ROTOR-233756 format. One line per field, with one value per residue (C-alpha): residue in one letter; residue number from 1; z, y, x. Coordinates in steps of 0.001 Angstrom, whole numbers, plus 524288, in hexadecimal, padded with zeros to 5 digits. Last residue first. Layout:
! residues N
resn (a ...) $
resi (NUM ...) $
zz (Z ...) $
yy (Y ...) $
xx (X ...) $
END
This chain:
! residues 666
resn (y e r v a q r r v l i l a g e a t w e a e v r f a c q e m r f d p q k q r l e n q m i d m m r f r l q v r d q i l f f l r l w g n y d l g n k e e k d s t n e w v k e g s q v l g s l s l k w n e k t k l l a a t g g a l l g k v d e v s e a f a w v t l i f f t v v k v l p a i g v a g t i a l a l s e a e a r k e s d s l l y l l n i a e r v g i l l n v s v k l n e r e s l a g h l l y e q e y c l v g t k e s g f s t f y r s i y e n f l a m d a l a a a l n g p l t g s l a y s k e e e s k r g t e r d t q l s g k q e r l f r s p l d s g d l v a n s i k t g e p v c l a l l d r g a l r s i a e l v r m t k k d q v r s s e f r g d a r f r g l v a s v r e w l a e e d l e d d e d d p e w s d i y e q v e e a k l v a e d l i k g n e e a l r k i e m v e q y r e g e q d t y s r y a d m e q e a l a e t k e t l d k r r k e m m e e s a t l e e k l k k a e r e y i d t l s p i r e l e r k l r k a a a f f g s g n c h t l a r k a d e l a k k q r k l c d g i q d i s e e l k l v k r g n e q y a e a i e g f q k a e r m s v s l e s l v a p d t e q n w i g f k m y d l i e q e l y l g q g d t m r i p d k v e l v p d t l p y f p a a q l y a s c y p e m e e a l q e r d e f e l l f l r y r e f a d r h y l s m l s d l s s n l a m q m y w g g g a t r a s e f l g g m l a c i c t l i l s l f v t i g g e a a a s k g g r g g v r k e k k e a f r e r m) $
resi (666 665 664 663 662 661 660 659 658 657 656 655 654 653 652 651 650 649 648 647 646 645 644 643 642 641 640 639 638 637 636 635 634 633 632 631 630 629 628 627 626 625 624 623 622 621 620 619 618 617 616 615 614 613 612 611 610 609 608 607 606 605 604 603 602 601 600 599 598 597 596 595 594 593 592 591 590 589 588 587 586 585 584 583 582 581 580 579 578 577 576 575 574 573 572 571 570 569 568 567 566 565 564 563 562 561 560 559 558 557 556 555 554 553 552 551 550 549 548 547 546 545 544 543 542 541 540 539 538 537 536 535 534 533 532 531 530 529 528 527 526 525 524 523 522 521 520 519 518 517 516 515 514 513 512 511 510 509 508 507 506 505 504 503 502 501 500 499 498 497 496 495 494 493 492 491 490 489 488 487 486 485 484 483 482 481 480 479 478 477 476 475 474 473 472 471 470 469 468 467 466 465 464 463 462 461 460 459 458 457 456 455 454 453 452 451 450 449 448 447 446 445 444 443 442 441 440 439 438 437 436 435 434 433 432 431 430 429 428 427 426 425 424 423 422 421 420 419 418 417 416 415 414 413 412 411 410 409 408 407 406 405 404 403 402 401 400 399 398 397 396 395 394 393 392 391 390 389 388 387 386 385 384 383 382 381 380 379 378 377 376 375 374 373 372 371 370 369 368 367 366 365 364 363 362 361 360 359 358 357 356 355 354 353 352 351 350 349 348 347 346 345 344 343 342 341 340 339 338 337 336 335 334 333 332 331 330 329 328 327 326 325 324 323 322 321 320 319 318 317 316 315 314 313 312 311 310 309 308 307 306 305 304 303 302 301 300 299 298 297 296 295 294 293 292 291 290 289 288 287 286 285 284 283 282 281 280 279 278 277 276 275 274 273 272 271 270 269 268 267 266 265 264 263 262 261 260 259 258 257 256 255 254 253 252 251 250 249 248 247 246 245 244 243 242 241 240 239 238 237 236 235 234 233 232 231 230 229 228 227 226 225 224 223 222 221 220 219 218 217 216 215 214 213 212 211 210 209 208 207 206 205 204 203 202 201 200 199 198 197 196 195 194 193 192 191 190 189 188 187 186 185 184 183 182 181 180 179 178 177 176 175 174 173 172 171 170 169 168 167 166 165 164 163 162 161 160 159 158 157 156 155 154 153 152 151 150 149 148 147 146 145 144 143 142 141 140 139 138 137 136 135 134 133 132 131 130 129 128 127 126 125 124 123 122 121 120 119 118 117 116 115 114 113 112 111 110 109 108 107 106 105 104 103 102 101 100 99 98 97 96 95 94 93 92 91 90 89 88 87 86 85 84 83 82 81 80 79 78 77 76 75 74 73 72 71 70 69 68 67 66 65 64 63 62 61 60 59 58 57 56 55 54 53 52 51 50 49 48 47 46 45 44 43 42 41 40 39 38 37 36 35 34 33 32 31 30 29 28 27 26 25 24 23 22 21 20 19 18 17 16 15 14 13 12 11 10 9 8 7 6 5 4 3 2 1) $
zz (749D4 747BE 74A3E 74937 74B99 7481B 74B48 74543 749A0 742C4 74C05 750A4 74EC4 749A1 73B96 73942 7375A 7390C 737BE 73656 73897 73536 7392D 73498 72753 71D1A 70EB1 70E83 712B7 7064D 704AD 6F6CC 6F64F 70305 7076F 702B4 7033F 711F2 71061 70657 70E52 71AA9 7138C 70E09 71B11 72187 716D6 71A58 728BD 72687 71CC7 72680 7318D 72A51 72FF1 73AF9 744D0 73999 736E5 744CD 742B5 73691 73F0D 74839 73CB9 7385F 745ED 75058 75888 766EB 763F2 75682 753D7 74C1F 742A5 736C8 72A22 72010 71270 71731 715A2 70791 70347 7069F 70D03 7100E 712A8 71ADD 72273 72591 729DD 73306 7324A 73DE0 74842 7538B 75E18 759B0 75AFB 751C5 75664 75399 75391 74809 748BE 7413B 738A1 72BFD 72792 733CC 731F2 72402 7290C 73260 72815 71ED1 729DC 72C11 71DB2 71E3C 72A73 72401 717AA 71FA8 72798 71B5A 71549 721D6 72167 712D9 71528 720B3 71960 70DBB 7160A 71CF9 71147 7148B 715CD 71614 70A84 70809 70A41 71590 71BE1 71A7B 72064 72C13 72D47 72D4F 7383E 73FD9 73E98 74396 74FA7 75225 7525E 75193 742D0 741AC 74A9C 742FB 73693 73BD5 73FA4 73288 72B2F 732FC 72E8F 72064 720CF 72633 71B7C 7113D 716C3 71745 70977 7045C 70BC5 70654 6F88F 6F965 6FD80 6F1DC 6F402 6FB5C 707DB 70F82 71DEC 71D58 711D0 71A16 72477 71A4D 71518 71158 70B2A 70AC2 7197F 7243E 71FC5 72B7D 72DDF 72722 71F9D 7250C 727B2 72D63 738B6 744B6 740F6 73C70 74923 750D5 748A3 74C15 75A69 75A1E 752F3 75D3B 767A5 75F8A 75E30 76CBE 77016 7660C 76C19 779A9 775E7 778E9 7816E 7801D 77C23 77021 76B40 76F05 766B2 75B71 75D67 75D40 75105 74A64 74E18 747A5 73B4F 73B81 73C59 730AE 72931 72D18 726FF 71A47 71AC2 71972 70B92 70A98 6FC87 6FC84 70971 7050C 6FB80 70792 70775 6FC3D 6EFA8 6E482 6ECFE 6EA8E 6F355 6ECBC 6F110 6EEB1 6FBC3 6FEC6 6FF9E 709BB 7056B 70B4B 71627 711E0 71283 705EB 6FCCF 7033A 701A6 6F6B8 6F642 7000A 70450 6FB32 6F5A6 702AE 701D1 6F46F 6F939 7049C 6FBE5 6F1E4 6FCBF 70131 6F36D 6F168 6FC74 6F920 6F73D 6F635 6EB26 6EC1B 6E44F 6EADE 6F438 6EA7D 6E64C 6DD29 6DDC9 6D171 6D5CE 6D1A8 6C3B5 6C32E 6C8C8 6BFEA 6B41D 6B863 6BB12 6ACAF 6A8C0 6B2EA 6AEA0 6A069 6A266 69406 69176 68B3C 687A6 678FC 677F5 67851 67A9A 673CF 67BB8 67407 678F3 686B9 68711 681BD 68BE0 696B1 69215 690C6 69E68 6A3F4 69D9B 6A2A4 6B053 6AFEE 6AB29 6B5FA 6C034 6BB2C 6BB70 6C915 6CDDB 6C7A5 6CCC9 6DA7A 6DA1D 6D606 6E035 6EA94 6E6B4 6E98D 6F6E0 6FA54 6F775 6FFE1 70B89 70AD1 709D0 6FCA7 702C7 6FB21 6FF1A 70CFB 70EC3 70EF3 71AB9 72244 72045 72998 7350B 731F7 73259 73F6E 7450B 740A0 746CF 753C6 7535F 75125 743B0 74047 73F81 73693 72C36 723B9 725D7 7226A 71590 7130D 715F3 70CAB 7021D 70470 7038B 6F6B6 6F18F 6F68E 6EFD6 6E306 6E4F3 6E878 6DC09 6D427 6DB60 6D97D 6CB02 6CA82 6D16C 6C699 6BBF0 6C245 6C40F 6B603 6B153 6BAB0 6B4E8 6A717 6AB59 6B1B4 6A566 69D5D 6A724 6A618 69736 69818 6A1EB 699AA 68DE7 695E6 69B6A 6A352 6ABD2 6B7F8 6AFF9 6AB7C 6B985 6BDBB 6B30B 6B627 6C49D 6C112 6B831 6C344 6CD06 6C3A6 6C182 6D03C 6D122 6C6DF 6CE89 6DAAD 6D396 6CF75 6DD9F 6E175 6D83B 6DF11 6EC09 6E78A 6E5E3 6F3DC 6F7D3 6F02B 6F7EE 70465 6FF8F 6FE7C 70C82 70FDE 70AE0 711F7 71E94 71D5F 71A90 72639 72E9F 72B9F 72E61 73A7A 73FE0 73DA3 743AD 74F81 751F4 750C7 7598D 763D5 7630F 7641F 77038 7764C 772DA 77B6B 7762B 77EEA 77B12 77B68 76D45 76965 7678F 76F07 76AFF 75E84 759BB 75CC9 75662 749FD 74967 74B0D 740CE 736EB 73AB7 73827 729E6 72523 72B04 72169 71C1C 72650 721EB 72997 72559 71D1E 7242E 725A5 7243E 72938 72696 72E84 7294E 735DA 74405 74CAE 758CF 75EA0 75222 757E0 7511C 74380 7461D 74AF7 73F1C 73635 73C05 73A2F 72C66 728A7 72D51 7214C 71842 71F0F 71D21 70EAC 70DA8 7140B 70941 70602 71399 71B4F 729E3 72E4B 73C19 73CDE 74334 73776 7319D 7390A 739A6 72B50 727D6 72FAF 7296E 732FB 732C1 74137 73D68 73757 74370 74BC6 7427C 743F7 752B2 75326 749DF 7518A 75E4D 75896 75363 760A1 766A6 75D0D 75E9D 76D3B 76C0C 763AE 76CBF 7788D 771E4 76E67 77C7A 781AC 7783B 77BB3 78A15 7882D 78005 78A2F 794FB 78D58 78AE2 79912 79D10 79383 798AB 7A68F 7A366 79C4E 7A7D0 7B145 7A96D 7AA16 7B90C 7B9F2 7B191 7B9E2 7C64D 7C0DD 7BDCC 7CB59 7D201 7CB04 7CF38 7DD5C 7DCEB 7D617 7E019 7EB00 7E4D1 7E43A 7F264 7F6A0 7EF0F 7F594 8032F 80000) $
yy (96DE2 962CE 95428 94A0B 93B5E 92FA6 9210D 914F2 906DF 8FB92 8F025 8E39D 8E45E 8F244 8F62E 90457 911CA 91F22 92BDD 93942 94748 952DF 96119 96D90 968A4 97041 96E1E 979F6 9823A 97EFC 97D47 97A37 98490 98020 989C6 9965E 98F26 99102 99FB2 99E98 99439 99C59 9A87A 9A19C 99ACE 9A820 9AC21 9A070 9A3DB 9B255 9AFC5 9A6A5 9B076 9BC11 9C786 9CFE0 9CD7B 9CC6D 9DAD3 9DDE8 9D624 9DE41 9EA6C 9E50D 9E1B9 9EFF8 9F54E 9F774 A03C9 A065A A1400 A19F8 A22C3 A2F43 A31E9 A327F A2D91 A3814 A348E A30CB A3E55 A3EB3 A38D6 A4589 A4F60 A5A9B A52AB A4890 A52F6 A59C0 A4CDF A49ED A3CDD A356D A31A6 A2B60 A3571 A388B A2A2A A1E9B A10D1 A043A A0B66 A0A71 A0600 A0869 9FFAB A077C 9FF51 A0383 A11F1 A11C1 A0AD4 A15FD A208E A194A A1890 A2748 A29DA A20B8 A273C A34A1 A2F9C A2984 A35FE A3E6A A35A7 A363C A4505 A451F A3CC2 A44E6 A51AB A4C44 A4875 A55D3 A5EA1 A67C2 A7661 A7A9B A71F7 A635D A62A8 A6C2E A656C A584E A5E14 A62C9 A5578 A4EC5 A5798 A5510 A467D A4888 A4FBB A46A0 A3A7D A2ECA A2EC0 A30C6 A2523 A1C44 A20DE A1D7A A0FB0 A0DC4 A1321 A0A2C 9FEA1 A0312 A062A 9F88C 9F292 9FA9D 9F69B 9E851 9E90C 9EE9A 9E4A1 9D977 9DF20 9E098 9D27D 9CDDD 9C12D 9C857 9C1A5 9CDA4 9CBE5 9C029 9C664 9D277 9C981 9C37B 9D049 9CD0D 9BFCA 9B52A 9B594 9BB9C 9C9E0 9D2BD 9DAAE 9E78F 9E247 9D519 9C7C4 9BBD3 9B34E 9BBEF 9C536 9B9DD 9B261 9BE50 9BEF1 9B0DA 9B37D 9BF5B 9B784 9ACF3 9B736 9BC98 9AF16 9AC76 9B963 9B6A5 9A965 9AF5F 9BA3C 9C808 9D0C2 9DF74 9E18A 9EA44 9E69A 9D882 9D85E 9DDEA 9D2E9 9C8C7 9CED4 9CEF0 9C0C3 9BD4A 9C44D 9BDD0 9B08F 9B431 9B868 9ABBA 9A3DF 9AB29 9AA20 99B6E 99B27 98D85 98EA7 99D51 99D2E 99124 999EE 99F15 9932C 9992F 991C8 99BB1 9A7C4 9AA57 9B5F8 9C27D 9CA70 9D922 9DCC9 9EB51 9F1F9 9FCD8 A08F8 A1275 A0C84 A0619 A0E5C A163A A0C10 A01F7 A09FD A0229 A0794 A05CF A1406 A1C56 A22A9 A297A A309B A362A A395F A412C A48FE A4B3E A500B A59D4 A5F2B A5F4F A68E1 A6D2A A5FDD A60ED A6AB1 A765E A76E6 A6B2E A726D A7D5B A79C8 A8363 A8350 A88B1 A8F70 A9C6A A9764 A98F8 AA6B5 AA9FD AA606 AAF30 AB964 AB83A ABE85 AC932 ACC6A ACC8B AD7A2 ADA8F AE8EB AEF6D AFDDE AFB96 AF509 AE74C AE1B0 AD4C9 AC905 ABCCA ABB56 ABF4B AB5C2 AAAE2 AADE0 AADE5 AA112 A9B23 AA006 A9962 A8C9D A8E5E A910D A8511 A7C81 A822C A7F17 A7127 A6F6E A7525 A6AA9 A5FAA A6560 A65FA A5761 A5458 A5D8B A5740 A49E5 A4EF1 A5435 A4797 A3F7E A486F A4776 A38D5 A339B A2D7F A275C A294C A35F8 A36FC A28AA A2C93 A357A A2A8F A213C A28D6 A26AB A183E A1684 A1D6C A153B A089E A0CBD A0F72 A02FF 9FAC0 9F54D 9E71A 9E303 9EE91 9E961 9E3BE 9EFEA 9F879 9F169 9F2FE A017A A028F 9FB65 A04A5 A1008 A0A99 A0956 A16F1 A1C7F A1688 A1C08 A2952 A293D A25ED A3006 A3A86 A37AB A385C A4587 A4A4D A44EB A4B2E A584F A59CE A5E52 A69BC A6DC5 A6DD2 A7570 A7FD2 A8112 A82AE A8C47 A9476 A950A A97D8 AA2C0 AA910 AA8C5 AAF38 ABA24 AC236 AC6BD AC09D AB4BC AB355 AB46E AA9FA AA0E8 AA3A8 AA0ED A9433 A9053 A92CB A8B4E A8003 A7FF6 A7F4C A7447 A6C87 A6E66 A69A2 A5D8B A5AEC A5CF6 A52C4 A4946 A4CBF A49F1 A3BE5 A3B6D A4023 A355B A2BF8 A2FDC A2D97 A2034 A1C7B A20DE A196E A0CCF A0F7C A121D A0532 9FDAB A0415 A0130 9F2B4 9F22B 9FAA7 9F289 9E5C3 9EB70 9F0BE 9E415 9DBF4 9E542 9E4A8 9D5D2 9D4F0 9DD7F 9D4F0 9C8A9 9CD54 9C6C4 9BDC7 9BBBB 9ADC5 9AB33 9A26B 9946E 99104 99BD4 9A037 99267 98DB8 999F5 99793 9894F 98CC7 99787 98DCC 9843D 98E97 98FF9 98FB2 98213 97C13 98323 97D31 96FD3 965F7 958B9 94F67 94269 93AB0 92C0B 92174 91324 9089B 8FA96 8F434 8F7E1 8ED0C 8F47B 8ED6E 8F0B3 8FE7A 905B9 901F7 907F7 914B6 915BF 91386 91F4B 9285D 9236E 9257F 933A0 93971 930C5 934D9 9432D 940A8 939FB 945F2 94EE7 957A3 95B75 966D5 966A2 974CA 978E1 987A8 98FEF 99939 998AF 98D85 985AB 9878E 9842E 97787 97259 96840 95A3B 958E8 9567A 94983 94555 948B9 940B2 93550 936C5 93718 92B80 92396 926DA 922E9 91632 91382 91629 90CE9 902AE 903F8 9018C 8F57F 8F125 8F31D 8EB75 8E0DD 8E044 8E075 8D5BF 8CDE6 8CFC7 8CBD4 8C028 8BC80 8BDE0 8B601 8AB58 8AB7C 8A9F2 89EAE 8982B 89A01 89330 88844 8864E 88693 87C20 8736E 87462 86FE0 863F0 86079 86196 8586A 84E0D 84EB5 84CDD 8401D 83A7A 83D73 836E5 82AEB 829E2 82A66 81F97 81737 81A10 81631 80993 806A2 808B9 80000) $
xx (83A47 830C6 830F9 82654 82711 81EB5 81FB0 819C8 81C8A 815A1 813B6 81A36 828D0 827D8 8256B 8295E 82316 82988 821EE 82838 8239A 82C49 82A2F 830F5 8351D 83CB5 83999 8308C 83C1D 84376 8522D 856A4 86166 867D6 8723A 86BD4 85EF2 85EB7 85C94 851B2 84ACC 84BD5 846EB 83B06 838AB 837CA 82E57 82600 8259D 822A8 817E5 8115E 812C4 80CC4 8145E 80EF1 819CE 82392 82162 82581 831E6 834BD 833B2 83E11 846BA 84658 84946 83F18 83DB4 83FC2 844DC 84364 84F0C 84CFA 8582F 84F55 85523 857C8 8532C 845A0 83F7F 84433 83737 8304F 8396A 8302E 823F2 82B34 83281 825AA 81F9F 82AEB 831CE 83797 82DA1 83530 83216 8244F 820FD 82014 81D8D 824E5 831DA 83B0A 84928 855B1 85DFF 85D71 851D4 84A8F 84DC0 848E8 83CC1 839B1 83BEF 832F6 828F3 829E7 82718 81B6B 81605 81733 810BC 805C0 803FF 803AC 7F946 7F156 7F1D3 7EEBB 7E2A6 7DE2F 7E06A 7D901 7CD4C 7CD07 7CF32 7DA5B 7D8F6 7E72D 7EA5F 7EBA3 7FA52 7FAA6 7EF17 7F5F0 80263 7FAAE 7F431 8017C 80662 7F9DB 7FC82 80A4A 80568 7F9E7 80288 7F94C 7F833 806D9 80992 8008E 80749 814CA 810CB 809F5 815B5 81EBE 8169F 816E6 82576 82823 81FF5 8270C 8344A 83052 82ABD 83792 83FBA 837A9 83844 84703 8486B 84081 83907 82E58 829C8 82579 8287A 8317F 83877 83B40 840E8 849E2 84F46 85D56 85B29 8658C 866BF 86F0E 86F63 87121 864F6 8619B 85610 85211 85816 85186 85636 855C6 84AAC 84261 844A2 84067 83417 830CC 8335A 82A5A 81FFC 820AC 81E15 812D6 80CD2 80E21 80780 7FCE8 7FA0B 7F976 7F019 7F54F 7ECE7 7EF25 7E107 7E1FD 7EF8A 7ECDB 7E09D 7E89D 7F26A 7E795 7E19B 7EEE8 7F107 7E439 7E85D 7F5A8 7EF06 7E6A4 7F2AC 7F94D 7EE73 7EFB3 7FE87 7FDF7 7F8F4 7FF00 803B4 805CE 80CE4 81446 81B9C 82278 82B66 8332E 835E9 8356F 8371B 84584 84872 84D04 858BF 85867 85E72 85E93 86BC1 86BA8 87320 86979 8617B 854B9 8486A 84779 84D2D 8447B 8381D 831D4 82407 81902 81924 82171 81526 812EE 81FDE 81C64 80EA9 8140F 81D34 81268 80977 813A6 814E1 8062E 803D5 7F605 7F007 7E13B 7E248 7D91B 7CC99 7C65F 7BD43 7BA87 7ACD7 7A5EC 79739 790B1 7840C 78A07 78A34 77B64 77BED 78761 77F45 7746F 77ED6 78262 7758D 77649 7840E 77FD3 77609 77317 770DD 764D2 766B1 767CC 75AC7 7554A 762ED 76661 76AB3 76E33 77C42 7788A 76D3A 775BE 78029 7761D 7703C 77DD0 78117 774EA 778E7 786BA 781A5 778CC 783F4 78C94 78242 780EA 78FA3 79024 786C0 78EB1 79B5A 79573 7929C 7A095 7A64F 79DA4 7A2FF 7B0A9 7ACAE 7A57F 7B19A 7B9E0 7B0AD 7AE4B 7A062 7A33F 7AF32 7BBC5 7C246 7BCFF 7C08F 7CED4 7CCE7 7C622 7D18A 7DA44 7D116 7CFA0 7DE66 7DF79 7D454 7DAE1 7E7A3 7E0EC 7D8CC 7E4E3 7E755 7EA46 7DBF6 7D951 7E279 7D7BD 7CF86 7DB27 7DCC3 7CE47 7CF95 7DB1A 7D374 7C808 7D17B 7D653 7C88D 7C549 7D13D 7CCE1 7BF30 7C4B6 7CCC5 7C0A8 7B883 7C2CE 7C385 7B4A7 7B584 7BE67 7B573 7A98A 7B0A7 7B53F 7A7C7 7A85E 7B579 7AFFB 7A412 7AC99 7B4A1 7A841 7A2C4 7AF3A 7ADE6 79F57 7A19E 7AC34 7A33A 7986C 7A0A6 79712 7A26B 79C8B 798E2 7A704 7ABB4 7A232 7A6FF 7B537 7B2B9 7AC02 7B751 7C104 7B8AC 7B740 7C5EA 7C7A9 7BDB1 7C52E 7D1AF 7CA94 7C5AF 7D3A9 7D7C3 7CD9E 7D45E 7E11A 7DA7C 7D908 7E7BC 7E8F0 7DF93 7E816 7F416 7EC69 7E83A 7F694 7F88A 7EC36 7F223 7FEFD 7F793 7F045 7FCD2 8036A 7F781 7F8F3 80785 8067D 7FB41 80277 80EB0 8077D 80004 80C72 813E5 8092D 808E7 817A8 8176E 80CEC 8149C 81FFB 82C26 83418 84243 84757 84A8C 855D8 85178 8453C 83C13 842EB 8458B 837E5 83248 83A16 83627 827D1 828B5 82DDA 82339 818C9 81CBC 80EAF 80D1B 816A0 8229E 82B93 8271D 81F47 8245A 81C1B 81CBE 8293D 827B9 830E4 82DBA 8349B 83375 83806 838E0 83E59 8429E 84E54 85598 857B2 862D5 85E3B 850F1 856E1 85FCD 85436 84D19 858B7 85B2B 84CCA 84B8D 8521F 84A36 83DA7 84125 84387 83659 8301D 834C2 84067 844BB 84A88 8483B 8486C 84BFC 84D1F 857A5 85780 8651A 86B81 85EF1 85BDF 869DD 86922 85CC0 8578C 85CA3 85991 84B6E 84F64 856E5 84B1E 842BC 84C0B 84BDF 83D2C 83C09 84602 83F4C 8323C 837F8 83DEC 830B2 82A40 834C7 833AA 8252E 827DB 832D4 82A1F 81F6B 8293C 82DDF 8201F 81C59 8287C 825DA 817E1 81BD6 82609 81C01 8123C 81C56 82046 81228 8109C 81CE0 81850 80BA9 812A1 81BA5 8105C 80994 815B2 8161D 80830 80B0B 816C6 80EC1 8042C 80E0F 81423 806EE 8049A 811AD 80EFB 801CA 8076F 81249 80867 80087 80CA2 80FFD 8026E 80373 81084 80AF7 80000) $
END
């Protein structure tokens, strides 16, 4: 029994051992599966990390390659103008230049399996795009963070901008009315012709009356015939006046429309002064005007006098016929011819002679000729008069066949800028009235000051040291003519026009000088001046005086002197008496009066840049830059220079397609 029990025990032990081995094998399989999952997870995480790393590496490679591409900026452009310009032919050429940099990164990192790479460069943003705004952005970045640390008060810039815009607009208005003043004087010449006709009428009338007094019938008929002829000339003479008045009215209407367009740039005071001066001109053209009514009255009176003369002649013919056919009844009868001719005299006595136009409107024609001669110089080429003696003026001409500014016509960018300038003008005018400067306008004016400072540093002008191909680069920026002489001429004329407006505003506000001009106007038109004519001649004298003073100012500027922003009694140079006596010779001797706190020639050009069309200014700057850089590189073109480049790089990763983008700009 003991043996059987031992056998059973052995069987139980042996059975348990088999089950334990099976359990241990299951655990092994389970652990193997877990290990496999862990390895797969680790492999997936590793591959995911490698894929992400490949993407980031690809991004770094693209960024670095694009940085390397942008480092190939035009060295001459940077040395000359401190601008970064990436010159290129097309986007494929840019991609070819980036390709070696990108390939070098891939070869240096075989750990990242990126295959079949495709690099694409999108159309770059050129310097000529965006109406030239990118050029201005680079300039402002350089001025703000490169060399410029001076703070400029935006309020002062706003006041200067308002003043310059007002002076420019009022100068054009004053010049138009100065021309109208000469035409009013020409219109007065037609009135003088009417006056001469009236004087001949008066002489013929006196002869006719004298003939009647002496019972001279033939003498009366001869005088009546002359009188009739002169009366018949009145309608044609008044028609001439009406035609000239109509032309003047059209030009005055054009001047008024011009003033209406420029009204937004004028202060209320300046606008009121202009309106006041315009009233005298309307007297000549408006049907309700005093002078117009006087001329029309002469025409109406001539018609009435013609009827009276016809009646007198008819009566005289009856008297003459009666006298010729009279036969006395007896020897004592006598014919009373005086009584007979008195009937004619009674009719002729109703003839109304008008002597208001008998005397010439311009008594001192010599003085008027001097003033008119000076006035006609306005708007003409005054370079020979203003530049210092012995100065050689550049006659260089810019080749305009391939200039960036042609984009202005293609993009019509200046139209938008004009509207922006108009809004800015309204904001500046609002500031002038309220004293509150909007934040956006303050920032814009500060940027404008930096931009103008850059222009003065890197572009030449008259009188400055020649550092470029052109001598008058700043003048080209203002006016854009291909001829250097033309740009300088227009700059001088513009400066004279602005100075004329400043000087005229001072004269209109100075009661002493205005009274001096009125006295001269009375002397020119006669002791008893006609109110509208005296006003017109007074304003004409003031404009001529202001113009002469402005020429004197600009002569001083071109000689290296200064000119104050506002005129005073202390810095006024020319006297009216000296102007009348010397005429055009008044400028031969430069005045020795110093203008304190004034601006030099370049300073005045900066003020013009404050009101310059920004789009025109940017593109003309690119014109000059292109012309300058072509001296070393004849095929250089600003439109082939990039400001911003965007690239996209695509490659096959181990598992997915990898695409990365990068953008760089100067």
